[in-house]
C-alpha positions as CSV (number, residue, x, y, z in Angstrom):
1,X,5.8,11.1,23.8
2,X,6.6,13.3,20.5
3,X,7.3,16.4,22.6
4,X,9.7,14.4,24.8
5,X,11.4,12.9,21.8
6,X,11.4,16.1,19.7
7,X,13.3,18.2,22.2
8,X,16.3,16.0,21.4
9,X,19.4,18.0,21.7
10,X,18.0,20.5,24.1
11,X,18.4,18.2,26.9
12,X,20.9,19.6,29.3
13,X,22.7,16.5,30.2
14,X,23.8,15.7,26.5
15,X,24.1,19.2,25.0
16,X,27.4,21.1,25.4
17,X,27.5,24.8,26.3
18,X,28.5,27.1,23.5
19,X,32.2,28.0,23.5
20,X,32.9,31.3,25.0
21,X,35.7,32.4,22.7
22,X,34.0,32.0,19.4
23,X,30.7,33.0,17.9
24,X,30.0,32.4,14.2
25,X,29.2,35.6,12.3
26,X,25.6,35.6,11.2
27,X,25.0,35.5,7.5
28,X,21.2,36.0,8.0
29,X,21.5,39.7,7.1
30,X,23.3,38.9,3.8
31,X,22.8,36.6,0.9
32,X,25.4,34.9,-1.2
33,X,26.7,36.7,-4.3
34,X,24.5,36.3,-7.3
35,X,25.0,37.5,-10.9
36,X,28.5,37.9,-12.4
37,X,31.5,37.0,-10.4
38,X,33.3,40.0,-8.7
39,X,35.6,40.7,-5.9
40,X,34.0,41.1,-2.4
41,X,35.4,42.4,0.8
42,X,36.2,39.8,3.3
43,X,38.0,41.8,6.2
44,X,37.8,45.4,6.8
45,X,38.4,47.9,9.5
46,X,35.3,49.7,10.8
47,X,34.9,53.3,12.1
48,X,35.8,52.1,15.6
49,X,39.0,50.4,14.6
50,X,37.6,46.9,14.9
51,X,38.3,44.2,12.3
52,X,35.0,42.9,10.7
53,X,34.0,40.3,8.3
54,X,31.7,41.3,5.5
55,X,28.4,39.4,5.8
56,X,28.3,38.9,1.9
57,X,31.6,37.2,2.0
58,X,30.6,35.1,5.0
59,X,27.5,34.0,3.3
60,X,29.4,33.0,0.1
61,X,32.0,31.0,2.0
62,X,29.4,29.2,4.1
63,X,28.1,27.6,0.8
64,X,31.5,26.1,0.0
65,X,31.3,22.8,1.8
66,X,34.1,21.2,-0.2
67,X,37.9,21.6,0.6
68,X,39.3,25.0,-0.2
69,X,42.7,26.3,-1.1
70,X,43.6,30.0,-0.6
71,X,46.1,31.9,-2.6
72,X,46.8,35.5,-1.3
73,X,49.0,38.2,-2.8
74,X,50.5,40.6,-0.5
75,X,53.1,43.4,-0.8
76,X,53.6,47.1,-1.0
77,X,50.8,49.3,-2.3
78,X,50.5,50.4,-6.0
79,X,52.8,47.4,-7.3
80,X,50.3,45.4,-9.3
81,X,49.1,42.7,-6.8
82,X,45.6,42.8,-8.2
83,X,46.9,42.5,-11.7
84,X,48.6,39.2,-10.8
85,X,45.4,38.0,-9.4
86,X,43.4,38.8,-12.5
87,X,46.1,36.9,-14.5
88,X,45.4,33.9,-12.3
89,X,41.7,34.3,-13.0
90,X,42.5,34.4,-16.7
91,X,40.8,37.7,-17.3
92,X,42.0,41.3,-17.9
93,X,39.6,42.8,-15.3
94,X,38.4,41.5,-12.0
95,X,40.2,42.9,-9.0
96,X,40.5,46.7,-9.2
97,X,43.6,48.1,-11.0
98,X,44.3,51.8,-11.1
99,X,47.2,54.0,-12.0
100,X,46.9,56.6,-9.2
101,X,48.9,56.9,-6.0
102,X,45.8,56.0,-3.9
103,X,45.7,52.4,-2.9
104,X,42.7,50.5,-4.6
105,X,42.3,47.6,-2.0
106,X,41.6,48.2,1.7
107,X,41.7,45.2,4.0
108,X,41.3,41.7,2.4
109,X,39.1,40.9,-0.6
110,X,38.3,37.7,-2.3
111,X,36.9,36.5,-5.6
112,X,33.2,35.7,-5.2
113,X,33.4,32.5,-7.3
114,X,35.8,29.8,-6.3
115,X,37.9,28.2,-9.1
116,X,37.4,24.3,-9.4
117,X,40.9,22.7,-9.2
118,X,42.5,19.4,-8.7
119,X,45.6,19.0,-6.6
120,X,48.6,16.9,-7.6
121,X,47.4,14.0,-5.4
122,X,44.0,14.1,-7.3
123,X,42.1,15.9,-4.5
124,X,39.4,18.2,-5.9
125,X,39.1,21.6,-4.1
126,X,37.9,25.2,-4.6
127,X,40.6,27.8,-5.1
128,X,40.0,31.1,-3.5
129,X,41.9,34.1,-4.6
130,X,42.7,36.7,-1.9
131,X,43.9,40.3,-2.5
132,X,45.4,42.2,0.4
133,X,45.9,45.9,1.2
134,X,49.4,47.3,0.6
135,X,51.5,46.6,3.8
136,X,53.3,50.0,3.8
137,X,50.8,52.5,2.6
138,X,51.1,56.0,3.8
139,X,47.8,55.9,5.8
140,X,48.7,52.7,7.7
141,X,50.3,52.1,11.1
142,X,52.9,49.4,11.5
143,X,50.7,47.3,13.7
144,X,47.9,47.4,11.2
145,X,50.2,46.3,8.4
146,X,51.5,43.4,10.5
147,X,48.1,42.3,11.4
148,X,46.9,42.3,7.8
149,X,50.1,40.5,6.7
150,X,49.7,38.0,9.4
151,X,46.0,37.3,8.6
152,X,46.9,36.8,4.9
153,X,49.7,34.4,5.9
154,X,47.5,32.4,8.4
155,X,44.7,32.0,6.0
156,X,46.7,31.0,2.9
157,X,47.7,27.8,1.3
158,X,50.2,29.8,-0.9
159,X,51.3,33.3,0.0
160,X,52.7,35.4,-2.9
161,X,54.9,38.3,-1.8
162,X,54.8,40.9,-4.5
163,X,57.8,43.2,-4.8
164,X,59.3,45.4,-7.5
165,X,63.0,44.9,-8.2
166,X,65.5,42.4,-6.7
167,X,66.1,41.2,-3.2
168,X,68.3,43.6,-1.3
169,X,68.7,44.9,2.1
170,X,65.9,47.4,1.7
171,X,63.6,44.7,0.5
172,X,64.5,42.6,3.6
173,X,63.9,45.5,5.7
174,X,60.4,45.9,4.3
175,X,59.8,42.2,5.4
176,X,60.8,43.0,8.9
177,X,57.2,42.6,9.9
178,X,57.8,38.9,9.6
179,X,59.8,39.2,12.8
180,X,56.8,41.0,14.2
181,X,54.5,38.1,13.5
182,X,55.8,36.2,16.5
183,X,54.7,39.1,18.7
184,X,51.2,39.3,17.2
185,X,50.6,35.6,16.6
186,X,51.0,32.6,19.1
187,X,50.9,28.9,18.4
188,X,49.8,28.0,21.9
189,X,47.9,29.8,24.6
190,X,50.8,29.3,27.1
191,X,54.4,28.6,27.0
192,X,55.8,32.1,26.3
193,X,56.6,33.7,23.0
194,X,56.2,31.8,19.8
195,X,59.2,31.2,17.6
196,X,59.2,31.6,13.8
197,X,59.9,27.9,13.4
198,X,56.8,27.0,15.4
199,X,54.8,29.3,13.2
200,X,56.4,27.6,10.2
201,X,54.4,24.5,11.0
202,X,51.2,26.5,10.0
203,X,52.7,28.6,7.3
204,X,51.7,28.4,3.6
205,X,54.0,28.0,0.5
206,X,55.9,31.2,0.3
207,X,56.5,32.7,-3.3
208,X,58.6,35.8,-3.5
209,X,57.6,37.4,-6.8
210,X,60.0,39.9,-8.1
211,X,58.5,42.3,-10.6
212,X,60.4,44.4,-13.3
213,X,63.4,42.3,-12.6
214,X,66.4,43.3,-14.7
215,X,69.3,41.4,-13.1
216,X,71.3,38.5,-14.6
217,X,71.0,35.5,-12.3
218,X,74.7,34.5,-12.4
219,X,76.8,33.3,-9.4
220,X,80.4,32.2,-9.7
221,X,80.1,32.5,-13.6
222,X,77.2,30.1,-13.7
223,X,73.5,30.8,-14.2
224,X,71.3,30.1,-11.1
225,X,67.6,29.7,-10.7
226,X,65.3,32.3,-9.0
227,X,65.1,29.8,-6.1
228,X,68.8,29.8,-5.8
229,X,68.9,33.6,-5.8
230,X,66.3,33.6,-3.0
231,X,68.3,31.2,-0.9
232,X,71.5,33.3,-1.5
233,X,69.7,36.4,-0.3
234,X,68.5,34.6,2.8
235,X,71.8,33.4,4.0
236,X,73.1,35.0,7.2
237,X,75.6,37.8,6.6
238,X,78.9,37.2,8.4
239,X,80.1,39.9,10.8
240,X,79.0,41.6,14.0
241,X,77.1,44.5,15.0
242,X,73.6,45.3,16.1
243,X,72.4,46.2,12.5
244,X,73.8,43.2,11.0
245,X,72.2,41.0,13.7
246,X,68.8,42.6,13.1
247,X,69.1,41.9,9.3
248,X,70.2,38.2,10.1
249,X,67.2,38.0,12.4
250,X,65.0,38.9,9.4
251,X,66.6,36.4,7.3
252,X,66.4,33.7,10.0
253,X,62.7,34.5,10.5
254,X,61.8,34.3,6.8
255,X,63.5,30.9,6.6
256,X,61.9,29.6,9.7
257,X,58.4,30.9,9.0
258,X,58.4,29.8,5.4
259,X,60.2,26.5,5.2
260,X,58.5,25.8,1.8
261,X,59.5,28.8,-0.4
262,X,60.0,29.6,-4.1
263,X,61.0,32.6,-6.0
264,X,59.7,33.9,-9.5
265,X,61.0,36.8,-11.6
266,X,59.0,38.9,-14.0
267,X,60.6,41.4,-16.4
268,X,59.0,44.7,-17.2
269,X,55.9,43.9,-19.3
270,X,56.2,47.0,-21.4
271,X,58.7,49.8,-21.9
272,X,56.2,52.5,-22.4
273,X,55.4,54.2,-19.2
274,X,52.1,55.4,-20.5
275,X,51.1,51.9,-21.5
276,X,52.2,50.6,-18.0
277,X,49.7,52.9,-16.4
278,X,46.8,51.0,-18.2
279,X,48.4,47.6,-18.2
280,X,45.1,45.9,-17.5
281,X,43.8,47.2,-20.8
282,X,46.6,45.9,-22.9
283,X,46.3,42.4,-24.4
284,X,48.8,39.7,-23.6
285,X,49.9,39.6,-27.2
286,X,51.4,43.0,-26.9
287,X,53.4,42.2,-23.7
288,X,57.0,41.2,-23.8
289,X,57.5,37.5,-24.4
290,X,59.8,37.2,-21.5
291,X,57.1,38.6,-19.2
292,X,54.5,36.2,-20.6
293,X,56.7,33.1,-20.2
294,X,57.4,34.2,-16.6
295,X,53.8,34.7,-16.0
296,X,52.9,31.4,-17.4
297,X,55.5,29.7,-15.3
298,X,54.1,31.4,-12.2
299,X,50.5,30.5,-13.1
300,X,51.5,26.9,-13.6
301,X,53.3,26.7,-10.3
302,X,50.3,28.2,-8.4
303,X,47.8,25.9,-9.9
304,X,50.0,22.9,-9.5
305,X,51.5,23.4,-6.1
306,X,48.4,24.9,-4.3
307,X,46.7,22.4,-2.1
308,X,43.6,22.5,0.2
309,X,44.4,24.4,3.3
310,X,45.0,22.2,6.4
311,X,45.3,22.7,10.1
312,X,46.7,19.7,11.5
313,X,44.8,16.8,9.9
314,X,41.6,18.8,9.1
315,X,41.1,20.0,5.6
316,X,39.6,23.5,5.6
317,X,36.2,24.2,4.1
318,X,34.4,27.5,3.5
319,X,32.6,27.5,7.0
320,X,35.9,26.5,8.7
321,X,37.7,29.5,7.1
322,X,34.9,31.7,8.3
323,X,35.1,30.4,11.8
324,X,39.0,30.6,12.1
325,X,39.1,33.9,10.5
326,X,36.5,35.2,13.0
327,X,38.4,33.8,15.9
328,X,41.6,35.7,14.8
329,X,39.6,38.9,14.4
330,X,38.0,38.5,17.8
331,X,41.4,38.1,19.4
332,X,42.7,41.2,17.6
333,X,39.7,43.2,18.5
334,X,40.0,42.3,22.1
335,X,43.6,43.4,22.2
336,X,44.9,39.9,22.6
337,X,47.4,38.0,20.5
338,X,45.7,35.5,18.1
339,X,46.6,32.0,19.2
340,X,46.5,29.4,16.4
341,X,45.7,26.6,18.8
342,X,43.1,28.4,20.7
343,X,41.5,29.8,17.5
344,X,41.6,26.4,16.0
345,X,40.2,24.9,19.2
346,X,37.4,27.6,19.0
347,X,36.7,26.7,15.4
348,X,36.8,23.0,16.3
349,X,34.5,23.7,19.2
350,X,32.2,25.8,17.0
351,X,32.2,23.5,14.0
352,X,31.9,20.4,16.1
353,X,29.0,22.1,17.9
354,X,27.4,22.9,14.6
355,X,28.0,19.4,13.4
356,X,26.5,18.0,16.6
357,X,23.4,20.2,16.3
358,X,23.0,19.2,12.6
359,X,23.5,15.6,13.4
360,X,20.9,15.6,16.3
361,X,18.4,17.3,14.0
362,X,19.1,14.7,11.3
363,X,18.8,11.9,13.8
364,X,15.4,13.4,15.0
365,X,14.1,14.0,11.5
366,X,15.2,10.7,10.0
367,X,14.2,8.5,12.9
368,X,11.3,6.4,11.6
369,X,8.4,7.0,14.0
370,X,6.1,4.8,12.0
371,X,7.9,1.7,13.2
372,X,5.9,-0.5,15.6
373,X,7.1,-0.1,19.2
374,X,9.0,-3.3,19.2
375,X,12.6,-3.6,20.3
376,X,13.9,-4.9,17.1
377,X,12.0,-2.4,14.9
378,X,12.9,0.5,17.0
379,X,16.5,-0.6,17.1
380,X,16.6,-0.8,13.3
381,X,15.0,2.7,13.1
382,X,17.6,4.0,15.7
383,X,20.6,2.4,13.8
384,X,19.5,3.9,10.6
385,X,19.0,7.3,11.9
386,X,22.2,7.1,13.8
387,X,24.2,6.1,10.7
388,X,22.8,9.0,8.8
389,X,23.5,11.4,11.7
390,X,27.0,10.1,12.1
391,X,27.6,10.6,8.4
392,X,26.4,14.2,8.7
393,X,28.5,14.7,11.8
394,X,31.6,13.3,10.2
395,X,31.1,15.4,7.1
396,X,30.8,18.7,9.1
397,X,33.0,18.1,12.1
398,X,36.5,19.3,12.0
399,X,39.7,18.2,14.0
400,X,40.6,14.9,15.3
401,X,41.6,15.7,18.9
402,X,39.8,15.8,22.2
403,X,37.2,18.4,21.1
404,X,35.8,16.2,18.4
405,X,36.1,13.2,20.7
406,X,34.0,15.1,23.3
407,X,31.3,15.9,20.8
408,X,31.4,12.4,19.4
409,X,30.8,11.0,23.1
410,X,28.2,13.7,23.5
411,X,26.5,12.6,20.3
412,X,26.7,8.9,21.4
413,X,25.0,10.0,24.8
414,X,22.4,11.9,22.9
415,X,21.8,8.9,20.7
416,X,21.4,6.6,23.7
417,X,19.3,9.0,25.8
418,X,17.0,10.1,22.9
419,X,16.5,6.4,21.9
420,X,15.9,5.3,25.4
421,X,13.5,8.3,26.0
422,X,11.6,7.5,22.8
423,X,11.6,3.8,23.5
424,X,10.4,4.2,27.1
425,X,7.7,6.7,25.9
426,X,6.7,4.5,23.0
427,X,6.6,1.4,25.2
428,X,4.5,3.3,27.7
429,X,2.1,4.4,25.0
430,X,2.1,0.8,23.5
431,X,1.4,-0.6,27.0
432,X,-1.4,1.9,27.3
433,X,-2.7,0.9,24.0
434,X,-2.6,-2.9,24.9
435,X,-4.4,-2.1,28.1
436,X,-7.1,-0.3,26.3
437,X,-7.3,-3.0,23.8
438,X,-7.5,-5.6,26.5
439,X,-10.3,-3.7,28.3
440,X,-12.1,-3.4,24.9
441,X,-11.6,-7.2,24.4
442,X,-12.9,-8.0,27.9
443,X,-16.1,-5.9,27.3
444,X,-16.8,-7.6,24.0
445,X,-16.0,-11.0,25.3
446,X,-18.1,-10.5,28.5
447,X,-21.1,-9.2,26.4
448,X,-20.8,-12.2,24.1
449,X,-20.7,-14.6,27.1
450,X,-23.6,-12.9,28.8
451,X,-25.7,-12.8,25.8
452,X,-28.9,-14.8,25.9
453,X,-28.1,-16.9,22.8
454,X,-24.4,-17.3,23.7
455,X,-22.6,-20.3,22.4
456,X,-19.1,-21.6,22.8
457,X,-18.5,-21.6,19.1
458,X,-19.5,-18.0,18.7
459,X,-17.5,-17.0,21.7
460,X,-14.4,-18.9,20.3
461,X,-14.8,-17.2,16.9
462,X,-15.1,-13.9,18.6
463,X,-12.0,-14.5,20.7
464,X,-10.1,-15.5,17.6
465,X,-11.0,-12.3,15.9
466,X,-10.1,-10.3,18.9
467,X,-6.7,-12.0,19.2
468,X,-6.1,-11.3,15.5
469,X,-7.0,-7.6,15.9
470,X,-4.9,-7.4,19.0
471,X,-1.9,-9.0,17.4
472,X,-2.1,-6.7,14.4
473,X,-2.8,-3.5,16.3
474,X,-1.0,-3.8,19.6
475,X,2.8,-3.7,20.1
476,X,5.4,-3.4,22.9
477,X,7.2,-5.7,25.4
478,X,4.1,-6.3,27.5
479,X,1.9,-7.1,24.7
480,X,2.0,-10.9,25.2
481,X,2.1,-10.8,29.0
482,X,-1.1,-8.8,29.1
483,X,-2.6,-11.1,26.5
484,X,-1.8,-14.1,28.6
485,X,-3.2,-12.5,31.7
486,X,-6.4,-11.5,29.7
487,X,-6.7,-15.1,28.4
488,X,-6.2,-16.6,31.9
489,X,-8.8,-14.3,33.3
490,X,-11.2,-14.8,30.6
491,X,-10.9,-18.6,30.9
492,X,-11.4,-18.4,34.6
493,X,-14.2,-15.7,34.3
494,X,-16.8,-15.2,31.7
495,X,-15.8,-18.2,29.5
496,X,-15.8,-20.6,32.6
497,X,-19.3,-19.0,33.6
498,X,-20.6,-19.5,30.1
499,X,-19.3,-23.1,30.1
500,X,-21.0,-23.8,33.4
501,X,-24.2,-22.2,32.2
502,X,-24.1,-24.1,29.0
503,X,-23.4,-27.3,31.0
504,X,-26.4,-26.7,33.2
505,X,-28.5,-26.0,30.1
506,X,-27.3,-29.1,28.5
507,X,-28.2,-31.1,31.7
508,X,-31.7,-29.7,31.7
509,X,-32.0,-30.3,27.9
510,X,-30.7,-33.8,28.6
511,X,-33.4,-34.5,31.2
512,X,-36.2,-33.0,29.1
513,X,-34.8,-35.1,26.2
514,X,-34.9,-38.2,28.3
515,X,-38.5,-37.5,29.1
516,X,-39.3,-36.8,25.6
517,X,-37.5,-40.2,24.6
518,X,-39.6,-42.0,27.0
519,X,-42.8,-40.3,25.8
520,X,-41.6,-41.1,22.2
521,X,-41.1,-44.8,23.1
522,X,-44.5,-45.0,24.6
523,X,-45.9,-43.5,21.4
524,X,-43.9,-45.8,19.4
525,X,-45.2,-48.7,21.3
526,X,-48.8,-47.4,20.8
527,X,-48.0,-46.7,17.1
528,X,-46.6,-50.3,16.8
529,X,-49.8,-51.7,18.3
530,X,-51.7,-49.5,16.0
531,X,-49.7,-50.8,13.0
532,X,-50.4,-54.4,14.0
533,X,-54.2,-53.6,14.3
534,X,-53.9,-51.8,11.0
535,X,-52.2,-54.8,9.4
536,X,-54.9,-57.1,10.7
537,X,-57.6,-54.8,9.5
538,X,-55.7,-54.5,6.2
539,X,-55.6,-58.3,5.8
540,X,-59.3,-58.5,6.8
541,X,-60.2,-55.7,4.4
542,X,-58.2,-57.5,1.6
543,X,-60.1,-60.6,2.3
544,X,-63.3,-58.8,2.1
545,X,-62.1,-57.0,-1.0
546,X,-61.3,-60.4,-2.6
547,X,-64.7,-61.7,-1.7
548,X,-66.4,-58.7,-3.0
549,X,-64.4,-59.2,-6.2
550,X,-65.5,-62.8,-6.4
551,X,-69.1,-61.8,-5.7
552,X,-68.9,-59.2,-8.3
553,X,-67.6,-61.8,-10.7
554,X,-70.4,-64.2,-9.9
555,X,-72.9,-61.5,-10.3
556,X,-71.4,-60.4,-13.7
557,X,-71.5,-64.1,-14.7
558,X,-75.1,-64.4,-13.7
559,X,-76.0,-61.2,-15.5
560,X,-74.2,-62.4,-18.6
561,X,-75.9,-65.8,-18.5
562,X,-79.2,-64.1,-18.2
563,X,-78.3,-61.9,-21.2
564,X,-77.3,-65.0,-23.1
565,X,-80.6,-66.7,-22.2
566,X,-82.5,-63.6,-23.5
567,X,-80.5,-63.5,-26.6
568,X,-81.1,-67.3,-27.1
569,X,-84.7,-66.7,-26.5
570,X,-84.8,-63.8,-28.9
571,X,-83.0,-66.0,-31.6
572,X,-85.4,-68.9,-31.0
573,X,-88.3,-66.4,-31.6
574,X,-86.6,-65.2,-34.8
575,X,-86.2,-68.9,-35.9
576,X,-89.8,-69.4,-35.1
577,X,-90.7,-66.3,-37.1
578,X,-88.4,-67.4,-40.0
579,X,-90.1,-70.8,-40.0
580,X,-93.5,-69.2,-40.1
581,X,-92.3,-66.9,-42.8
582,X,-91.3,-69.9,-44.8
583,X,-94.7,-71.3,-44.2
584,X,-96.4,-68.1,-45.2
585,X,-94.4,-67.8,-48.4
586,X,-96.5,-70.3,-50.0
587,X,-99.5,-68.3,-49.2
588,X,-98.3,-64.9,-50.1
589,X,-100.6,-64.6,-53.2
590,X,-103.4,-65.5,-50.9
591,X,-102.3,-63.1,-48.3
592,X,-102.2,-60.2,-50.8
593,X,-105.8,-60.6,-51.2
594,X,-106.4,-60.7,-47.5
595,X,-104.2,-57.7,-47.2
596,X,-106.3,-55.5,-49.3
597,X,-109.4,-56.7,-47.5
598,X,-108.0,-56.2,-44.1
599,X,-106.4,-52.7,-44.7
600,X,-108.6,-51.2,-42.2
601,X,-107.8,-53.9,-39.7
602,X,-104.1,-53.5,-40.4
603,X,-104.3,-49.8,-39.7
604,X,-105.7,-50.5,-36.3
605,X,-103.3,-53.2,-35.7
606,X,-100.6,-50.8,-36.8
607,X,-100.9,-48.7,-33.6
608,X,-100.5,-51.8,-31.6
609,X,-97.6,-52.9,-33.7
610,X,-95.9,-49.5,-33.1
611,X,-96.6,-49.8,-29.3
612,X,-95.0,-53.4,-29.4
613,X,-92.2,-52.0,-31.4
614,X,-91.7,-49.2,-28.9
615,X,-91.7,-51.6,-26.1
616,X,-89.2,-53.8,-27.9
617,X,-87.0,-50.7,-28.5
618,X,-87.3,-49.8,-24.9
619,X,-86.2,-53.3,-23.9
620,X,-83.3,-53.0,-26.3
621,X,-82.2,-49.6,-24.9
622,X,-82.5,-50.9,-21.5
623,X,-80.4,-53.9,-22.4
624,X,-77.8,-51.4,-23.9
625,X,-77.9,-49.4,-20.6
626,X,-77.4,-52.6,-18.7
627,X,-74.4,-53.3,-21.0
628,X,-73.0,-49.9,-20.3
629,X,-73.5,-50.2,-16.7
630,X,-71.8,-53.5,-16.8
631,X,-68.8,-52.0,-18.4
632,X,-68.7,-49.2,-15.9
633,X,-69.0,-51.9,-13.2
634,X,-65.9,-53.5,-14.9
635,X,-64.0,-50.3,-14.8
636,X,-65.0,-49.7,-11.4
637,X,-63.8,-53.1,-10.4
638,X,-60.4,-52.5,-12.1
639,X,-60.0,-49.1,-10.2
640,X,-61.2,-50.9,-7.1
641,X,-58.2,-53.1,-7.3
642,X,-56.0,-49.9,-7.0
643,X,-58.0,-48.2,-4.3
644,X,-59.8,-50.5,-2.0
645,X,-62.0,-47.9,-0.1
646,X,-63.1,-46.1,-3.2
647,X,-63.9,-49.4,-4.8
648,X,-65.9,-50.5,-2.0
649,X,-68.2,-47.4,-2.3
650,X,-68.2,-47.7,-6.0
651,X,-68.7,-51.5,-5.8
652,X,-71.8,-51.0,-3.5
653,X,-73.2,-48.5,-6.0
654,X,-72.4,-50.7,-8.9
655,X,-74.1,-53.6,-7.1
656,X,-77.2,-51.6,-6.2
657,X,-77.3,-50.3,-9.8
658,X,-76.7,-53.8,-11.2
659,X,-79.4,-55.2,-9.1
660,X,-81.7,-52.5,-9.9
661,X,-81.0,-53.0,-13.7
662,X,-81.5,-56.8,-13.3
663,X,-84.7,-56.2,-11.4
664,X,-85.9,-53.7,-14.1
665,X,-84.7,-56.2,-16.8
666,X,-86.5,-59.0,-15.0
667,X,-89.6,-57.0,-14.7
668,X,-89.4,-55.9,-18.4
669,X,-88.5,-59.5,-19.3
670,X,-91.4,-60.7,-17.1
671,X,-93.9,-58.0,-18.5
672,X,-92.8,-58.8,-22.0
673,X,-93.1,-62.5,-21.5
674,X,-96.5,-62.0,-19.9
675,X,-97.7,-59.8,-22.6
676,X,-96.4,-62.1,-25.3
677,X,-97.9,-65.0,-23.5
678,X,-101.2,-63.2,-23.1
679,X,-101.1,-62.1,-26.8
680,X,-100.2,-65.6,-27.8
681,X,-103.0,-67.0,-25.7
682,X,-105.3,-64.5,-27.2
683,X,-104.1,-65.2,-30.6
684,X,-104.4,-68.9,-30.0
685,X,-107.9,-68.6,-28.8
686,X,-108.9,-66.2,-31.5
687,X,-107.1,-68.4,-34.0
688,X,-108.9,-71.5,-32.6
689,X,-112.1,-69.7,-32.7
690,X,-111.6,-68.4,-36.2
691,X,-110.2,-71.7,-37.4
692,X,-113.3,-73.4,-35.9
693,X,-115.5,-70.9,-37.7
694,X,-113.8,-71.4,-41.0
695,X,-113.7,-75.0,-40.7
696,X,-117.3,-74.7,-40.1
697,X,-117.6,-72.7,-43.2
698,X,-115.1,-74.8,-45.2
699,X,-113.3,-71.8,-46.8
700,X,-109.5,-71.9,-46.7
701,X,-108.7,-68.3,-47.5
702,X,-110.3,-66.8,-44.5
703,X,-108.1,-69.2,-42.3
704,X,-104.9,-68.1,-44.1
705,X,-105.8,-64.5,-43.8
706,X,-106.7,-64.7,-40.2
707,X,-103.4,-66.4,-39.6
708,X,-101.6,-63.7,-41.5
709,X,-103.4,-61.1,-39.3
710,X,-102.3,-62.9,-36.2
711,X,-98.6,-63.1,-37.4
712,X,-98.8,-59.4,-38.4
713,X,-100.0,-58.5,-35.0
714,X,-97.3,-60.2,-33.3
715,X,-94.6,-59.5,-35.8
716,X,-94.8,-56.2,-37.8
717,X,-92.2,-57.3,-40.4
718,X,-94.9,-59.4,-41.9
719,X,-96.8,-56.4,-42.9
720,X,-93.8,-55.1,-45.0
721,X,-93.6,-58.3,-47.0
């Protein structure tokens, strides 16, 4: 696409063929003047007798793109033309000035640095000073002089004819080459010989500069101006004869060829002949005041009246001056008569062609190829590049006639064709890019739809992402049409298949879910029955638990009542012991005696007493253990209220332990009761026997001692009294 677009102006149907009558001189072999300003050769005659343009001057003029005005000085050799140009430059040296009889200037020379000036109408332009070879040098031919003179006239905005002395018939004869210009220059390519009045339309301002002028300008006893003096000299002379007609023809040709004319006079600058030979070395302060004032007037007139060179409505620039000069030289070199219109047409053709080439290059280089291939974006890039290209063309193209119109039409055709070619290629590439993007989207979408875990939501998200990427990266007029086709095919293809597949999966899942629901309902019914049974079991268990609690309370109450009974029995025994102790207090003295007598008996009884005490202690410890177990049973009963099953186990254990403890306590109680009963019975029997024996012996103390012994045997605390 870029190759097609970049070939641009090389397309045969929009590019014109190069004009056959003009070829711009190449400046590739020379560079513009660098360094200090100096005169450079513009036109010269080579060894083969052909006029040439110096490449250095061509390169210098090609750089002057602004309007130019040309002031040329022409005249006889060795009469100070270069000195006048140096004065216009404001310097004493510049163009070569010499005092010998050999001419210093051959051909046409110009100053390398244009002077920046402003015309009376405010137009800024570059003033180019042109020095010409003397028109009647001894080494010239008449034709050569006429050609140099004609070239200087044609190229100038102001033409200064430099002459020594006043205007007389001899001076007019020297300007007879003006009449020859009509033979060597034509305005049109057809229509016969060109007249001086026709050439006058293209002629510059004519200034006849009279050097070393010594005459008083007086006519009919009144002073006249140099312009009046010129007009008087150009009036036809009355009379007849061939010579007089030839002189009048010269006058008529000058008036017709130079309708805008002026005359200036300069007195002799110095009277010393030796100083005149080195006039360029003499400062202006040493020159005659009349000469200086005349020179100032001439300089002011040149700078004020010179205007940019025009051909028709076109203002001449450096490249145009090069082109038209080369056209004139080509005509002279080919033995033809330079035709102003044809030369100008050649220049118009060449400059318009160059402007066309430059405009097409600017269009191709400024066309923004980064714009997306959309009609509006490409049209904006096209309009922007077109405006820049047209601006460059209008700045470089010359003329306002059919040649320029032709190239403008060609440029418009080029714009249209280049834009259409680029747009067509860009749209083709965009269409191909859209097709590739659509194919990639189809592959990704199909892969997503055919995946084992494909879901509608995932496919929709993928499709959204693909559409966003497609919208951002794809362009062209067929973008949305291809997208709509893709969406339609996708909806009718993989997405529809995925939907059907998912619908089938949903149906099968629905069936399996229905079966699962039924199974769950059955299980729920079973669970409900189990819950009902569990509730019934729970109520029964709670009832059993309450019964167990009640039984436990009853058992605890029984146990507590038994403990209370044991405590009451113990207290009754203590009361009985206390009553016995009170009874024995009275017999303490007597018992002391018995104590001493029965120490040995008491020692034996002590062991029995210890055994009885141990048994009592065991009984008490077992009672304490029973209390501890009862407390544990209470705690277990409390925890059993929070955890029914655990309590049942603990309750059974507590019941068993409680029963065991009660059984052991009952056994101990029964054993103790039996032992106590047996001992009491033995004591009673022994006491009865002893009492009977004592009664028989009638002694009271033995009875009391025996009673004390019995009490000590049963209750050891009596032994500590």
